[in-house]
C-alpha positions in Angstrom: 15.4 11.0 -9.1 12.8 8.7 -7.7 9.3 9.9 -7.3 6.3 8.0 -5.9 2.9 9.2 -6.6 0.1 7.7 -4.4 -3.6 7.9 -4.9 -6.9 6.3 -3.9 -7.3 7.0 -0.1 -10.4 8.4 1.4 -13.3 7.7 3.8 -15.2 4.5 3.6 -17.7 2.6 5.8 -16.8 -0.6 7.5 -17.2 -3.5 5.1 -16.4 -1.2 2.2 -13.5 -1.3 -0.3 -10.7 1.0 -1.5 -8.0 0.7 -4.1 -4.7 2.4 -3.6 -2.2 3.0 -6.4 1.4 4.1 -6.4 3.3 5.0 -9.5 7.1 5.0 -9.3 9.5 6.8 -11.6 13.3 6.7 -11.9 13.9 3.0 -12.1 12.4 -0.5 -11.6 12.2 -1.7 -8.0 12.5 -5.3 -7.0 10.1 -4.8 -4.1 7.1 -2.6 -4.0 4.6 -2.4 -1.3 2.5 -0.7 1.4 3.0 0.2 5.0 0.6 1.9 7.3 0.6 4.0 10.4 -2.3 4.5 12.7 -2.4 7.4 15.2 -0.2 6.7 18.1 1.3 3.5 16.7 4.4 2.5 14.8 4.5 2.1 11.0 3.7 -1.5 10.1 3.9 -3.7 7.1 0.7 -4.2 5.1 1.9 -6.1 2.0 4.7 -6.3 -0.5 5.3 -7.8 -3.9 8.4 -8.5 -5.9 9.0 -8.2 -9.6 8.4 -11.9 -10.0 5.1 -11.7 -8.2 5.9 -13.2 -4.8 3.8 -11.6 -2.2 3.9 -11.1 1.7 1.0 -9.9 3.7 0.5 -8.9 7.4 -1.7 -11.5 9.1 -4.3 -8.8 9.9 -5.0 -8.2 6.2 -4.7 -11.7 4.8 -7.9 -12.7 2.9 -9.1 -9.1 2.7 -6.3 -7.2 0.9 -4.7 -8.1 -2.5 -1.6 -6.5 -3.7 -0.5 -6.4 -7.3 1.9 -4.6 -9.6 2.1 -3.6 -13.2 5.8 -3.8 -14.1 5.3 -2.1 -17.5 3.8 1.0 -15.6 6.1 0.7 -12.6 2.9 0.8 -10.5 1.8 -1.1 -7.4 -1.8 -1.4 -6.3 -3.6 -2.7 -3.2 -7.2 -3.7 -3.2 -8.6 -3.4 0.2 -11.9 -5.2 0.8 -14.0 -5.8 3.9 -12.3 -2.8 5.6 -12.5 -2.4 9.3 -12.1 0.6 11.6 -8.7 -0.8 12.7 -7.5 -0.4 9.1 -7.6 3.3 9.6 -4.3 5.1 9.1 -1.9 6.8 6.7 -0.9 4.3 4.1 2.7 4.7 2.7 3.9 3.4 -0.6 7.3 1.6 -0.3 9.8 0.6 -2.9 13.2 -1.0 -2.6 16.1 -1.9 -4.8 19.3 -1.6 -2.9 17.8 1.6 -1.5 14.3 2.2 0.1 12.0 5.1 -0.8 8.7 6.1 0.7 5.7 7.9 -0.6 4.2 10.9 1.1 1.3 8.9 2.4 -2.4 8.8 1.8 -5.1 8.8 4.5 -7.5 5.8 4.8 -10.4 6.3 7.2 -12.9 3.5 8.0 -15.8 4.8 9.9 -19.5 4.8 9.9 
């Protein structure tokens, strides 16, 4: 059974940083990543990373967010720097290998 355990969300001031983690159990996933959903908006891609380290970022986070993974720990991370109020939302861990799975979500709030 696949379980995704997310951690690291919270409240941060504009310009601040947060690091999210998502530990997966059950199997190795070729693709791991993060999506987010702001109030009243659709869920959107933040970033993904494959087992060989290939990454994909939303244009809105390029240069500010860095995704990484530890294959030995089956864990994906996202380092979020220079956070903006528009980065506020629920961040969902996403993993995929033939089938997709989602975490329960962790709230990120960027506000002064």
